[in-house]
C-alpha positions as CSV (number, residue, x, y, z in Angstrom):
1,M,74.7,27.7,13.5
2,F,73.0,26.6,10.4
3,S,74.9,24.8,7.7
4,V,74.3,22.3,5.0
5,Y,76.3,19.6,3.2
6,S,76.2,20.5,-0.4
7,I,76.3,17.5,-2.7
8,V,76.4,17.9,-6.4
9,F,75.2,15.0,-8.6
10,L,76.2,14.9,-12.2
11,C,73.9,12.7,-14.2
12,G,75.2,11.1,-17.4
13,L,72.3,11.2,-19.9
14,C,74.1,9.3,-22.7
15,P,76.5,6.3,-23.0
16,A,80.0,7.1,-22.0
17,V,81.2,6.9,-25.6
18,L,79.3,10.0,-26.4
19,V,80.3,13.5,-25.4
20,T,77.4,15.3,-23.8
21,A,76.6,17.7,-21.1
22,H,75.8,16.3,-17.6
23,R,72.8,17.3,-15.6
24,K,73.7,18.7,-12.2
25,A,71.7,18.5,-9.0
26,L,72.5,20.4,-5.8
27,I,71.4,18.3,-2.8
28,D,71.4,20.2,0.5
29,V,71.1,18.1,3.7
30,S,69.9,20.5,6.4
31,E,71.6,19.6,9.6
32,S,70.3,22.3,11.9
33,K,67.4,20.2,13.2
34,A,65.7,16.9,12.6
35,V,62.4,16.9,10.9
36,K,61.3,13.6,12.4
37,Q,62.7,11.3,15.2
38,L,62.1,7.5,14.7
39,D,61.6,4.6,17.0
40,E,64.8,2.7,17.5
41,R,62.9,-0.3,16.1
42,F,61.8,1.6,13.0
43,L,63.0,-1.2,10.7
44,S,61.1,-4.3,12.1
45,V,60.0,-7.6,10.8
46,A,57.0,-10.0,10.5
47,L,56.6,-13.7,10.7
48,G,53.5,-15.6,9.4
49,S,51.3,-17.6,11.8
50,T,51.6,-20.4,9.2
51,L,55.0,-21.2,10.7
52,I,53.2,-22.6,13.7
53,A,50.7,-24.5,11.5
54,E,53.6,-26.0,9.5
55,R,55.5,-26.9,12.6
56,W,58.1,-24.2,12.0
57,K,59.5,-25.7,8.8
58,T,63.3,-25.0,8.9
59,F,62.8,-22.1,11.3
60,N,64.8,-23.7,14.1
61,V,64.8,-21.2,17.0
62,S,67.8,-22.9,18.5
63,S,69.9,-22.5,15.4
64,L,72.9,-20.2,16.0
65,K,72.8,-19.2,12.4
66,L,69.2,-18.0,12.7
67,Q,69.9,-16.3,16.0
68,N,72.9,-14.4,14.4
69,L,70.8,-13.3,11.5
70,A,67.9,-12.1,13.7
71,R,70.2,-10.4,16.2
72,G,71.8,-8.4,13.4
73,L,68.5,-6.6,12.9
74,S,67.9,-5.9,16.6
75,P,66.4,-3.9,18.2
76,A,63.2,-4.7,16.3
77,Y,59.6,-5.6,16.7
78,V,58.4,-8.9,15.3
79,R,54.8,-9.2,14.4
80,L,53.6,-12.9,14.5
81,G,50.3,-12.8,12.6
82,G,48.7,-12.6,9.2
83,T,45.8,-14.3,7.6
84,Y,46.2,-17.5,9.6
85,A,46.2,-15.7,12.9
86,D,42.4,-15.7,12.7
87,F,42.5,-19.5,12.6
88,L,45.0,-20.1,15.5
89,I,43.8,-21.8,18.7
90,F,46.0,-21.9,21.8
91,N,46.1,-25.1,23.8
92,K,48.8,-25.3,26.4
93,T,49.0,-29.1,26.5
94,G,47.4,-29.9,23.1
95,T,48.8,-31.8,20.2
96,P,50.1,-29.6,17.3
97,S,47.7,-29.7,14.3
98,E,48.9,-31.0,11.0
99,N,47.3,-28.8,8.5
100,A,47.5,-28.4,4.7
101,I,48.6,-24.9,4.1
102,A,48.2,-23.0,0.9
103,E,51.3,-22.4,-1.1
104,D,50.9,-18.7,-0.9
105,T,51.4,-18.9,2.9
106,D,50.1,-16.0,4.9
107,L,49.7,-13.4,2.3
108,W,47.2,-14.5,-0.3
109,L,45.4,-11.3,0.5
110,G,48.5,-9.1,0.7
111,G,47.0,-5.9,1.9
112,C,45.0,-5.5,-1.3
113,G,42.3,-8.1,-1.3
114,V,42.5,-9.2,-4.9
115,N,43.4,-12.9,-4.7
116,K,41.2,-15.7,-3.7
117,A,41.3,-17.2,-0.2
118,P,42.9,-20.7,0.2
119,K,40.2,-23.3,0.0
120,N,41.9,-25.6,2.6
121,I,42.3,-23.0,5.4
122,S,41.3,-24.4,8.8
123,N,41.9,-23.9,12.5
124,F,45.2,-25.1,13.9
125,T,46.8,-25.4,17.3
126,M,49.6,-23.4,19.0
127,T,50.9,-25.3,22.0
128,G,52.5,-23.9,25.1
129,Q,55.8,-25.3,23.8
130,D,55.3,-23.3,20.6
131,W,54.6,-20.1,22.6
132,D,57.7,-20.7,24.8
133,S,59.9,-21.2,21.7
134,I,58.9,-18.0,20.0
135,N,59.1,-15.9,23.2
136,K,62.5,-17.3,24.2
137,F,63.8,-16.8,20.7
138,T,62.7,-13.2,20.5
139,Q,64.1,-12.4,23.9
140,A,67.5,-14.0,22.9
141,V,67.8,-11.9,19.7
142,G,66.6,-8.6,21.0
143,W,63.2,-8.6,19.4
144,K,59.9,-7.4,20.9
145,L,57.0,-9.7,20.2
146,I,53.6,-8.5,18.8
147,F,51.0,-11.3,18.6
148,D,47.9,-11.2,16.5
149,L,45.0,-12.8,18.3
150,N,42.1,-14.7,16.6
151,V,39.2,-12.3,16.2
152,L,37.0,-14.9,14.4
153,L,36.4,-16.8,17.6
154,R,32.9,-15.4,18.1
155,R,29.8,-16.0,20.1
156,G,26.5,-14.2,19.6
157,G,28.2,-11.6,17.4
158,H,30.8,-10.8,20.0
159,W,34.5,-11.8,20.2
160,D,34.9,-14.9,22.4
161,S,38.0,-14.0,24.4
162,S,38.2,-17.3,26.4
163,N,41.0,-18.7,24.3
164,A,42.9,-15.4,24.4
165,E,42.5,-15.4,28.2
166,E,44.1,-18.8,28.4
167,L,47.0,-17.5,26.4
168,M,47.3,-14.4,28.5
169,H,47.2,-16.4,31.7
170,Y,50.0,-18.6,30.4
171,T,52.0,-15.6,29.2
172,V,51.8,-14.0,32.7
173,N,52.8,-17.2,34.4
174,Q,55.8,-17.6,32.1
175,G,56.9,-13.9,32.6
176,Y,56.7,-13.0,29.0
177,H,56.1,-9.4,27.8
178,V,54.0,-9.2,24.6
179,D,52.0,-6.5,22.7
180,F,48.7,-7.6,21.1
181,E,46.8,-7.2,17.9
182,L,43.2,-8.5,17.2
183,G,42.5,-9.8,13.7
184,N,44.2,-9.4,10.4
185,E,42.7,-7.1,7.6
186,P,39.2,-7.2,9.0
187,D,38.0,-4.7,6.4
188,A,38.5,-7.4,3.7
189,F,36.9,-10.3,5.5
190,H,33.8,-9.9,3.4
191,H,35.4,-11.1,0.2
192,A,38.4,-12.9,1.6
193,L,36.6,-15.3,4.0
194,N,33.0,-14.7,3.2
195,R,32.6,-13.2,6.7
196,T,31.8,-9.7,7.8
197,L,33.1,-7.9,10.8
198,S,31.9,-4.3,11.1
199,S,34.1,-1.5,12.3
200,T,31.7,-1.0,15.2
201,D,31.9,-4.6,16.3
202,L,35.7,-4.6,16.0
203,A,35.9,-1.4,18.1
204,R,33.8,-3.1,20.8
205,D,36.1,-6.2,20.6
206,Y,39.2,-3.9,21.1
207,R,37.6,-2.3,24.1
208,H,37.0,-5.8,25.5
209,L,40.7,-6.6,24.8
210,F,41.7,-3.4,26.7
211,A,39.6,-4.4,29.7
212,L,41.2,-7.9,29.8
213,L,44.7,-6.5,29.7
214,Q,43.9,-3.9,32.4
215,K,42.7,-6.5,34.8
216,S,45.8,-8.6,34.3
217,A,48.7,-7.5,36.6
218,G,51.3,-8.8,34.2
219,L,49.9,-7.4,31.0
220,Q,48.8,-3.9,31.9
221,K,51.7,-2.4,30.1
222,S,51.0,-4.5,26.9
223,R,50.1,-2.2,24.0
224,I,47.1,-2.7,21.8
225,I,47.9,-2.4,18.1
226,G,45.6,-2.4,15.1
227,P,43.4,-2.7,13.2
228,D,45.7,-3.9,10.4
229,L,43.7,-2.7,7.5
230,T,44.4,-3.1,3.8
231,R,45.8,-0.3,1.6
232,P,43.9,3.0,1.4
233,S,40.6,2.9,-0.4
234,K,37.2,4.6,0.2
235,R,36.0,1.5,2.0
236,A,39.1,1.1,4.1
237,L,39.2,4.8,5.1
238,K,35.5,4.7,6.1
239,Y,36.2,1.5,8.1
240,L,39.1,3.2,10.0
241,S,37.1,6.3,10.6
242,K,34.3,4.5,12.3
243,F,36.7,2.2,14.2
244,L,38.7,5.1,15.6
245,T,35.6,7.0,16.6
246,K,34.7,4.1,18.9
247,A,38.1,2.7,19.9
248,S,40.8,5.5,19.7
249,S,40.9,5.6,23.5
250,V,42.1,2.0,23.8
251,V,44.4,1.7,20.7
252,D,48.0,2.6,21.3
253,I,49.2,2.2,17.7
254,V,47.3,2.3,14.4
255,T,48.5,-0.3,11.9
256,V,47.9,-0.5,8.2
257,H,49.3,-2.7,5.4
258,Q,51.0,-1.7,2.2
259,Y,52.3,-3.4,-0.9
260,Y,53.1,-1.9,-4.3
261,I,52.2,-4.6,-6.8
262,N,50.7,-8.0,-7.4
263,G,53.3,-10.7,-7.2
264,R,51.7,-12.7,-10.0
265,A,51.9,-9.7,-12.4
266,A,55.2,-8.2,-11.3
267,T,57.8,-7.1,-13.9
268,L,61.4,-6.1,-13.5
269,N,60.7,-2.5,-14.4
270,N,58.2,-2.1,-11.6
271,F,61.0,-2.1,-9.0
272,T,62.7,1.0,-10.5
273,D,59.7,2.9,-11.7
274,P,59.4,6.2,-9.7
275,H,55.7,6.2,-10.3
276,V,55.3,2.8,-8.6
277,L,57.5,3.8,-5.7
278,N,55.3,6.8,-5.1
279,Y,52.3,4.5,-4.4
280,L,53.5,4.6,-0.8
281,L,52.4,8.3,-0.7
282,D,48.8,7.0,-0.6
283,I,49.4,6.0,3.1
284,D,49.2,9.7,3.9
285,E,45.4,9.4,3.8
286,Y,45.6,7.0,6.8
287,L,48.1,9.4,8.5
288,Q,45.8,12.4,8.1
289,L,42.7,10.5,9.3
290,T,44.5,9.2,12.4
291,R,45.8,12.7,13.2
292,K,42.3,14.0,13.1
293,L,40.5,11.2,15.1
294,A,43.3,10.0,17.3
295,P,45.8,12.8,17.7
296,G,49.2,11.7,18.9
297,T,48.6,8.0,18.0
298,P,51.5,6.6,15.9
299,V,50.7,4.9,12.6
300,W,52.8,1.9,11.6
301,L,53.1,-0.2,8.5
302,G,52.2,-3.3,10.4
303,E,52.8,-5.6,7.4
304,T,54.5,-4.5,4.2
305,S,56.7,-5.6,1.4
306,S,57.1,-5.2,-2.4
307,A,54.5,-7.5,-3.9
308,W,51.5,-9.2,-2.4
309,G,50.5,-12.8,-2.9
310,G,53.7,-14.1,-1.4
311,G,56.0,-12.1,-3.6
312,A,57.5,-12.9,-7.0
313,D,60.2,-15.5,-7.1
314,G,63.2,-14.2,-9.0
315,L,62.3,-10.6,-8.4
316,T,61.3,-9.9,-4.8
317,N,64.1,-12.1,-3.5
318,R,66.8,-10.6,-5.8
319,Y,68.9,-7.4,-5.8
320,V,66.4,-5.4,-7.7
321,A,63.9,-5.6,-4.8
322,G,66.2,-3.4,-2.8
323,F,65.0,-0.3,-4.6
324,M,61.5,-0.7,-3.3
325,W,62.7,-1.7,0.2
326,L,65.2,1.1,0.7
327,D,62.9,3.8,-0.8
328,K,60.0,2.5,1.4
329,L,62.2,3.0,4.5
330,G,63.3,6.5,3.4
331,L,59.9,7.8,2.4
332,S,58.1,6.2,5.4
333,A,60.5,8.0,7.7
334,L,59.8,11.4,6.0
335,L,56.0,10.8,6.0
336,G,56.1,10.2,9.8
337,I,55.3,6.5,9.8
338,G,56.5,5.2,13.2
339,V,57.6,1.6,12.4
340,V,57.9,-0.5,9.2
341,C,57.4,-4.2,9.7
342,R,58.9,-6.2,6.8
343,Q,56.8,-9.1,5.5
344,T,58.6,-11.5,6.1
345,F,61.8,-12.3,7.9
346,Y,61.4,-15.9,6.8
347,S,59.1,-17.8,4.3
348,G,57.8,-16.6,1.0
349,S,59.5,-15.1,-2.0
350,Y,59.7,-11.7,-0.3
351,A,61.5,-13.0,2.8
352,L,64.8,-11.7,4.1
353,V,66.3,-15.2,4.5
354,D,65.6,-18.4,2.6
355,K,64.5,-21.8,3.8
356,D,68.1,-22.8,4.4
357,L,68.6,-19.6,6.5
358,N,70.8,-17.9,3.9
359,P,70.3,-14.2,3.5
360,Y,68.6,-12.7,0.5
361,P,69.9,-9.3,-0.8
362,D,67.3,-7.4,1.2
363,Y,68.7,-8.9,4.4
364,W,72.1,-7.3,3.7
365,L,70.4,-4.0,2.8
366,S,68.4,-4.2,6.1
367,L,71.6,-4.9,8.0
368,L,73.4,-1.9,6.6
369,Y,70.4,0.3,7.2
370,K,70.2,-0.9,10.8
371,T,73.9,-0.3,11.3
372,L,74.3,3.1,9.6
373,V,70.9,4.9,9.8
374,G,70.0,6.7,13.0
375,R,66.7,7.9,14.5
376,E,66.9,11.5,13.4
377,V,65.5,12.2,9.9
378,L,67.0,15.2,8.1
379,N,65.5,17.2,5.3
380,V,67.0,16.9,1.8
381,T,66.5,19.4,-0.9
382,V,67.3,18.5,-4.5
383,S,67.6,21.2,-7.2
384,P,66.9,20.5,-9.9
385,S,65.1,17.2,-9.3
386,I,66.2,14.1,-11.2
387,K,63.4,11.6,-11.6
388,T,65.7,8.6,-11.3
389,L,67.5,9.8,-8.3
390,R,66.1,9.1,-4.8
391,V,68.0,10.5,-1.8
392,Y,67.4,10.5,2.0
393,A,69.5,11.5,5.0
394,H,69.5,10.7,8.7
395,C,71.9,11.2,11.5
396,T,74.3,8.3,11.7
397,N,73.6,5.5,14.1
398,S,76.8,6.2,16.1
399,K,76.0,3.4,18.6
400,L,76.0,0.6,16.0
401,A,78.2,2.0,13.3
402,G,81.0,3.2,15.5
403,Y,81.2,6.7,14.1
404,R,81.3,9.6,16.5
405,R,78.1,11.7,17.2
406,G,77.5,14.4,14.7
407,A,78.0,12.2,11.6
408,V,75.4,12.1,8.8
409,T,74.3,9.1,6.7
410,V,73.1,9.8,3.2
411,Y,71.6,7.0,1.2
412,A,70.9,7.3,-2.5
413,M,69.3,5.2,-5.2
414,N,70.1,5.5,-8.9
415,L,67.0,4.1,-10.7
416,G,68.4,5.0,-14.1
417,S,70.4,3.2,-16.8
418,H,73.4,5.6,-16.6
419,A,75.8,6.3,-13.9
420,I,75.5,9.4,-11.8
421,K,78.6,11.3,-10.6
422,L,78.5,12.7,-7.2
423,Q,80.6,15.6,-6.1
424,L,80.6,15.9,-2.3
425,N,81.7,19.4,-1.4
426,Q,81.3,19.2,2.4
427,G,84.5,21.1,3.1
428,S,88.2,20.4,3.3
429,G,89.5,17.8,5.8
430,D,86.2,16.0,6.0
431,S,86.0,12.2,5.9
432,L,83.6,10.4,3.6
433,Y,82.8,6.6,3.9
434,Q,81.1,4.7,1.1
435,Y,79.0,1.5,1.4
436,L,78.1,0.8,-2.2
437,L,75.8,-2.2,-2.8
438,T,76.0,-3.7,-6.3
439,P,74.7,-7.0,-7.8
440,H,77.1,-9.9,-7.6
441,G,77.9,-12.0,-10.7
442,S,76.6,-11.8,-14.2
443,D,72.8,-11.8,-13.5
444,G,72.7,-8.0,-13.0
445,V,69.8,-6.7,-10.9
446,R,68.4,-10.2,-10.9
447,S,71.3,-11.4,-8.8
448,R,70.7,-13.6,-5.8
449,H,73.8,-12.1,-4.1
450,V,75.1,-8.7,-3.4
451,N,78.5,-7.0,-3.2
452,L,79.6,-4.4,-0.6
453,N,82.2,-2.2,-2.2
454,G,83.0,-4.9,-4.7
455,K,83.2,-7.8,-2.3
456,R,80.4,-10.4,-2.0
457,L,78.6,-10.3,1.4
458,R,78.3,-13.7,3.0
459,L,78.2,-15.2,6.5
460,E,81.5,-16.2,8.0
461,P,82.4,-19.9,8.2
462,D,81.0,-20.0,11.8
463,D,77.8,-18.4,10.6
464,S,78.5,-15.1,12.3
465,L,77.9,-11.8,10.5
466,P,80.7,-10.3,8.5
467,R,82.3,-7.0,9.2
468,L,80.7,-4.2,7.1
469,T,83.8,-2.5,5.8
470,P,83.4,0.9,4.2
471,R,85.6,2.4,1.5
472,R,87.1,5.7,2.7
473,L,87.0,8.4,0.0
474,A,89.0,11.5,-0.3
475,S,87.4,14.9,0.3
476,R,86.0,16.7,-2.8
477,R,86.5,13.4,-4.7
478,S,84.1,12.7,-7.6
479,V,82.1,9.6,-6.6
480,T,80.2,7.5,-9.1
481,L,76.9,5.9,-8.3
482,P,76.6,3.3,-11.0
483,A,73.4,2.7,-12.9
484,L,70.8,0.7,-11.1
485,T,72.6,0.6,-7.7
486,F,72.2,2.1,-4.3
487,S,74.7,3.2,-1.7
488,F,75.1,4.7,1.8
489,Y,77.6,7.5,2.5
490,V,78.7,8.5,6.0
491,L,79.9,12.1,6.4
492,T,81.8,12.5,9.7
493,S,82.6,16.2,9.7
494,P,81.8,19.0,10.3
495,E,79.5,17.8,13.0
496,A,75.8,18.2,12.2
497,N,74.0,20.1,15.0
498,A,70.9,17.9,14.8
499,C,73.2,14.8,15.3
500,S,75.5,16.1,18.0
501,G,72.9,16.6,20.7
502,N,73.2,20.4,20.4
503,S,69.7,21.0,19.0
504,I,66.1,20.2,20.0
505,K,64.9,17.4,17.7
506,T,61.4,17.2,16.5
507,K,59.3,14.1,17.3
């Protein structure tokens, strides 16, 4: 039987001291069927190849603290790649290279190709010990490794796969299971590295990679992922079109990159500007092209964050960055993007954890999303629309969150400067659980820390993750979503058909 949760939002247009009419918005979450079904690793992460060149910095894979933080986001994919992937050389018994790495780390290009390449970029070595460390770490924390191979090792205009074959042979002998990419943002090599790699040549290289994996008994199930293009443009779309025409039969997943703004020019208002958030809609051009040339092939955001160029310190690692991140997750799910790989888990001003392995606000937001948001995407209708209100809904992740099947998770963002009152009219006797995230301290949206229902989130003294405790709200209670905040709400009854296993879910 069809039913909806009716949620009425009352938006204060003026300061509280003034008496004025409120705007009202009826939000219907259709629970009869899911409009999309996501990969359980939908929220995934990325690590830069610079970690290896810099000898892992403070990324100590044996650290219990690091393992706890990483395990909190499992299951997930982790993409080890980026600009420096095309300068990485595997040497099982070699000596690690000591390289001078540009301050902007992996993402001087950042999916947009507007910044200059580091002048001191050079080849560096990944040893067998390095490879063992990252594989054992990902296995321990429940991550699936995606490794970006060096496509700039070339001979006679063709990819020289000899070094990749050494790595594959070692991988099989060690019993590791890895998916592979080949090259990072090849459509931008011409101005980034003063190199050119045509889409036709890249397609031939991918077919060669496919042949290598097929003849390896231990890697035949490894997926081929790529081509990791920059944001949609006439040039990039033409590149993808020619690439898929020649390589769609060997590519399991199409990956593209997406960022909203340049980290060097980012402003506070960018992060709550609906127009900026809607830049993500441009990705639909990639989706449509892939559906046409490679029907059924998933499209992922293989590398994505808020601001390219390494982020913007004081913004992309603060509470305000959560608006871009949460909206990207919600909108990507609705668009049909298969997986979103956050650049980065560690390193850079857009990381989820800092150099001392302390969580930034977006880590806690990601942890809540992983815990509460399930695979089934539900349709939300807002009438009338409020420009500063963004709302998404999924079935609740009953496995991780502990709620029974049939529950629905709604997450909402108030981008405006006035509180919005929510009246949840989902029926008498229903239970509603609130997970309200607000800035901690006096810095407002620039805060380095975040509160959950008024209490600061932090690791326990033993570096374990804290319990994410909701606030239970009474039925039909008026709920206030404060200005410039975001929140999750779990509705536990009546059971949603799409979330109880009683309906056929779309894929």
